[in-house]
C-alpha positions in Angstrom: 2.4 -11.0 14.0 2.2 -7.3 15.1 1.2 -4.4 12.5 0.8 -1.4 14.7 3.1 1.2 15.5 3.8 0.9 19.5 2.3 4.2 21.1 0.1 3.5 23.8 -3.6 4.6 24.0 -5.0 6.5 26.9 -7.3 4.5 29.1 -6.8 1.4 27.0 -4.2 -1.7 27.8 -4.1 -2.4 24.0 -0.9 -0.5 22.4 -0.7 1.0 18.8 -2.8 2.1 15.7 -2.1 0.7 12.4 -0.8 3.7 10.2 -1.9 2.4 7.3 -5.7 2.9 8.5 -4.8 6.5 9.8 -4.9 8.4 6.6 -7.7 11.1 5.6 -9.2 9.2 3.1 -12.5 7.6 4.2 -11.3 7.4 7.5 -14.1 7.1 9.9 -15.2 3.9 8.4 -12.3 2.2 9.7 -12.0 -0.1 12.7 -12.4 1.8 15.7 -11.9 -0.4 18.5 -8.0 -0.3 20.5 -7.8 -3.8 20.2 -8.3 -4.7 16.8 -4.8 -5.1 15.0 -6.0 -3.0 12.0 -7.1 -0.1 14.3 -7.1 3.2 12.6 -6.3 6.0 15.7 -8.1 8.1 17.5 -8.7 10.6 14.4 -6.9 10.8 10.8 -3.1 11.9 11.4 -3.2 11.1 14.7 0.2 9.2 14.6 3.5 11.1 14.0 4.6 8.5 11.4 1.8 9.5 9.2 2.0 13.1 10.1 5.8 12.8 9.0 4.6 10.9 5.6 1.6 13.3 5.1 4.1 16.3 5.5 6.7 14.5 2.9 4.2 13.7 0.3 2.2 16.9 0.6 5.4 18.7 -0.7 6.3 16.4 -3.2 2.9 16.1 -4.9 2.7 18.7 -7.4 5.6 16.4 -8.9 4.3 13.2 -8.0 4.1 10.7 -11.0 4.1 7.2 -9.1 3.8 6.5 -5.7 4.9 2.6 -4.2 4.0 1.4 -0.7 6.0 -2.1 0.1 3.8 -4.2 2.7 4.3 -7.5 4.0 2.7 -10.1 2.9 0.5 -11.0 0.6 2.1 -11.1 -2.6 0.5 -9.2 -5.1 0.5 -5.7 -6.7 -2.5 -3.4 -6.3 -4.3 -0.7 -7.2 -6.7 1.5 -5.8 -9.2 1.9 -4.4 -9.3 0.1 -1.2 -12.3 1.9 0.6 -14.5 0.7 -2.3 -15.1 -1.7 -4.9 -15.2 1.3 -7.8 -12.6 0.9 -10.1 -10.4 3.9 -10.2 -10.7 6.4 -13.0 -7.2 5.3 -14.8 -7.6 1.9 -13.7 -6.8 0.1 -17.0 -3.3 2.2 -17.1 -2.9 1.2 -13.1 -3.5 -2.4 -14.2 -1.0 -2.0 -17.0 1.8 -0.9 -14.4 0.6 -3.4 -12.0 1.0 -6.3 -14.5 4.6 -4.8 -15.7 5.8 -5.3 -12.2 4.2 -8.8 -11.9 5.9 -9.7 -15.2 9.3 -8.6 -14.2 9.6 -10.8 -11.1 8.0 -13.7 -13.1 10.6 -13.5 -15.2 13.1 -13.1 -12.6 12.7 -15.9 -10.4 9.2 -17.2 -11.7 7.3 -16.2 -8.5 3.6 -15.1 -9.3 2.3 -12.1 -7.9 -1.6 -11.2 -8.1 -2.3 -8.1 -9.7 -5.7 -6.2 -9.0 -7.8 -3.3 -6.9 -7.3 -3.2 -3.3 -10.5 -4.2 -2.4 -11.0 -6.8 -5.0 -7.8 -9.1 -3.8 -8.2 -8.3 -0.1 -12.0 -9.1 -0.4 -13.0 -6.4 1.5 -13.0 -2.5 2.1 -9.7 -1.0 3.8 -10.3 2.9 4.7 -8.0 5.5 5.4 -4.9 3.9 3.5 -1.8 5.6 2.3 -2.4 4.5 -1.3 -5.9 5.7 -1.5 -4.6 9.1 0.2 -1.9 9.6 -2.5 -4.1 8.9 -5.5 -7.6 10.1 -4.2 -6.4 13.4 -1.9 -3.4 14.0 -3.6 -4.3 13.4 -7.4 -1.0 11.4 -7.8 -1.7 10.2 -11.5 -0.4 6.3 -10.4 -0.3 4.9 -7.1 0.3 1.1 -5.9 0.8 -1.3 -3.2 3.2 -4.0 -3.3 2.6 -6.3 -1.1 6.0 -9.0 -0.3 5.6 -12.8 -0.4 4.1 -14.4 1.0 1.2 -15.9 3.4 3.4 -18.9 3.8 6.0 -16.2 5.3 3.9 -14.3 7.1 4.9 -10.6 8.1 8.3 -11.4 8.9 10.0 -13.6 6.7 12.9 -15.5 7.3 16.1 -13.8 7.3 17.7 -16.2 4.5 14.8 -14.9 2.6 15.3 -11.5 2.9 17.8 -10.9 0.4 15.9 -13.0 -2.4 12.6 -11.2 -1.7 14.6 -7.7 -2.0 16.1 -9.0 -5.3 12.5 -9.9 -7.1 10.7 -6.8 -5.4 13.6 -4.6 -7.1 13.0 -6.2 -10.5 9.4 -5.4 -10.2 9.9 -2.0 -8.8 12.4 -1.1 -11.5 9.7 -2.3 -14.2 7.1 -0.5 -12.8 9.0 2.8 -12.7 10.0 2.7 -16.6 6.5 2.0 -17.0 5.4 4.7 -15.2 7.3 7.0 -16.8 6.2 5.5 -20.3 2.3 5.7 -19.2 2.8 9.4 -17.8 1.2 10.9 -21.1 -2.0 8.6 -20.9 -3.2 9.7 -17.5 
């Protein structure tokens, strides 16, 4: 199960950086050993992928209402913070937003997604994540991560499941976009 990019590291036989640990938000507390599957990189934004995302997100940030990062796997919809267990300022609205996606998916096909903060649902802290960067640094009012199904399927679901996962995800995403629009005046 590969989760890192493929960029080699000088002086190491290990390859890759976890791009979702490479953002400049509490980056220093992330894993610093290149052999780790969640290696944070040599410095914040050391990877071309995260620099490209940073540039796009920075340009959009003045008008960004809602940001959603899709990941596999975990079957959950989570909000900040990943780097600590403290609740974010607008956690009630973020929870409402996540719950709207969960409810839409359950109505669509009965699949249950968990909702909550990243650090609480994963039972660990995660430094340098894109969601914490967008919410904490860029100050987007709403930022979530959606972990697609499921532990049994792993990082690469079988080909025959991709369409089903895409459809259920779309139902959740569409509802969260509607909810974000409705919640915009409360944040």
